[in-house]
N, C-alpha and C positions, 0 to 999 in steps of 0.2 A: 503494500498499500504506499503510495506518496504521502511526502509529509506535509503536516497543515504549517500555513505561514502565518503568523503572527505578526501583525504590525500597529505598534502602540509606541509613540515616545515617552510614556512615563514607564519609568524602569522597573519601578514597583509592582505596577499593574500586570505590565510583560511577565515578569517573573511570576507572578501569581499565576497567570494564565499558563504558562509553561508547565510550572509544577501539577497543576491540576490536569493538564493533556497527560504529562507523563505518567502519574499516577493512575489513569485510565487507559495507559499501555499504546499511547500516540506517541509519534516522532512529531520534530517540529524544527522550525527554523524562526528567527526574529528579525525583525528590522524596524529601527525607530524613527525612520522619517520616508517621506514620500518617495524621496529619489532612490535610496537604497531599495524600497521595497519595487519601485518599478523595474530596477536591475532584475532582483532575485524574479519576478515574475517572468521577464522575459527569458531569462536563461535556462527553465525547469518547470513540469509539473507539479501542481500541488492537488493534493486531496481537497482542498478547503482553505480559506483564508478567511481568518479574523480580522477586520479589519476596523481601525478607528477612524472617526471622521475629521477631527481637528489632530490635524499633524504638520510638522514644519515641511517646506515644499510643496510637492501637491498632496492637496486635502483627500479625505476619502471617497468625495464623491466623482474627484476628477480620477483617482483610481479605478474605481468602479467601471466608468467609461472605457478606461484603458484596458482593463481586465474581460471585458464584454459578459457573455453567457457562456463562455466554454469551460468556467471553474465556479463552483458555487461560494459565496460570499456571504459572511453573517458580520452586519457591522455590530460593533460593541464600542459603545461612546456613550459620553457624558452628558449628549444632547437628548432630552426628555421629552419637548415638545412635539406633539401630535404631527406638524406639519413636517418636523425632521421625520419622524417613523414613516411616515405615508410616502416622503420623498425618497427613502432609502429604499422602501418595498416596493415603488413603481418601478425604480430602477434595476429591478431583476434580483434584489439581495433574497435571501433563503430565509432569513429571519434579521431580527432588529434587538438587541437587548441591552437595556440601559445600565450604565455604572451608577451605582456599586451592585454587584452581582454576587449569588452562592455559586460555588464551585460544582456541586451536584446539579444544579440546573443549567451551568454552562456544559457539562460533558452530556448533557440528557439533549440539549438542542444540537452540539455538534453530531451527536449519534444519529438523530432524527434530520438533519440535512444530509449526512452522508449517504442515510438509508434511502431518502426521497430520491437522490442523485444516484444511487447505484454504486457507489464510492466507498460503502463500507467494507469492514473486514470480513471475508468469506466465513472462515469457521476459525473456531478457538478451540486449541486442546491443552490437556493438560493432564497428567498421569491416567492414560488410557481414555480420558474423558473428550468426546467431541460434542462441540455445541455448534447449531448452524442459526446464526440470528436470524438470516432472512425468512428461515421457516421455522423458528423456533423449536428446533427438533435437538434432542439428545443423545449420544449412543455410549457406551461404555465396552470398550473393547469389541466393536462393532455390533453390539448388541441395544437395540432402541430400549431407552428408560422412560418411564411414566411419571413426570413432575407436576405438582399444581404450577398455576401460572405465577404467583408469589415464590416459588421454588425456583422457578426457571429463571426470573427475573434478579434473583440473589444471585443465583450461580454465575449468571453471564457478567453481572458486576464485578464480581470477585474473579471472574477470570480475563475481567479487559485491564483489571489492578492488579495483575497477580505479581507478587512478589512487595507490592506495597501496603502497608496499614491502612486499612478504610474505619475511620472513625464510625462509633455506633451510630452516632447522629446524623451524620452524611450518609452513610450506609441505608440508614431505613428511611431517610427522605429520597434516595435515588429509587429506592424498589418501591414504597408507599405511598411517595409523594405528599408527605405531610411531617408536620414536627415531631420529633423524639419525645416522649415522655416515660415514667416509669411502666406503663402496661405497654408499650410499644417495645421497649427493652426486653420484656419478658416473651413478647411476641419474636422479636428477631431471634432470639438465643433460641426458642424451640423450633424455628425455620432451619437456625443452623445445623443444628441436632437432628432434625429429620434429613438434611441434606445429605450430612456425613453418613448416615445411615443408609440412605438409599445409593449414593454412590460408593458406599465401601472404604470412605475418606477418612479415617480416626487421627491422621498425624498432618495430612496434608491442608485443611483448613485450618489455621491455628488460634488460638486465642492469645491476646495481647491483653494483658490485666488492665482494667480499669479503662482501656481504650477501645478496642474494637477487634476486627478479623482481619487476618491477612491468609492469602493463597500462596502456599510456597511456591518458590520455584525448583527448590528442589530438596529433598530428603536426606 
C-alpha cells in the first residue's frame, strides 16, 4: 500500500497525525509547506493526502486543484466555518475534519476514505489469522471463524495497530463509537476474553496493566 502524505505546517499537529497513523499500521511522509507538498505529490503515488488549508506558500485549496481527483484528499484544518467545509467538499475532498480532532476519529475517517476509493489494505494477517476488511471475514489456518460484529471490529482494530498499545478508552471508542466508562470497560474486557478464546490466542493479545491491550508482533 502506498504511504499517506501529511501536509501541515504545525509540527506538533503533524507529529500527532503521524503517531496516530503509525499506531494504526500506516506508513506516512510529512510536508510542512505547500511547495514541499507539491514536489512530493509530483514525484510519487499516495494512498491518501491529509491536507491543511492554511499553509505557507500554496494553500490547501490551491494544492487540491493541483492534485485533482486522482488521489483522495481529506482536509484537516482549523477553518471551521460552514462555507469552508462546503468549499472543500465541493472541490472533491473525501472528507473535512476540523481541528482539534480525536485520534480514533481520524483513523476511522482515513479508513473510510480508503475503503470508498478502493485503496485500503487488502488483508491483515497475524499468528495464522487472516482478516479481509473488504468482506469482513476471518479465517484461522484457512478455516473460517464466526465472530460477532463487535468482535470483528475489535480484532481489525488490534491488527491494524499490531505492536502498538491501544488505550482502553481509544479502543472502546474506535469499536463502539462512544465514550469509555466503567461499564464499557467491563464490556471491552469480556470481548477481549471471548476473542482470545475463539482465536486460540492466550498470549498474542497482551493486557497492558491499567492502560489497554496490544496485539504482539512476535511471541
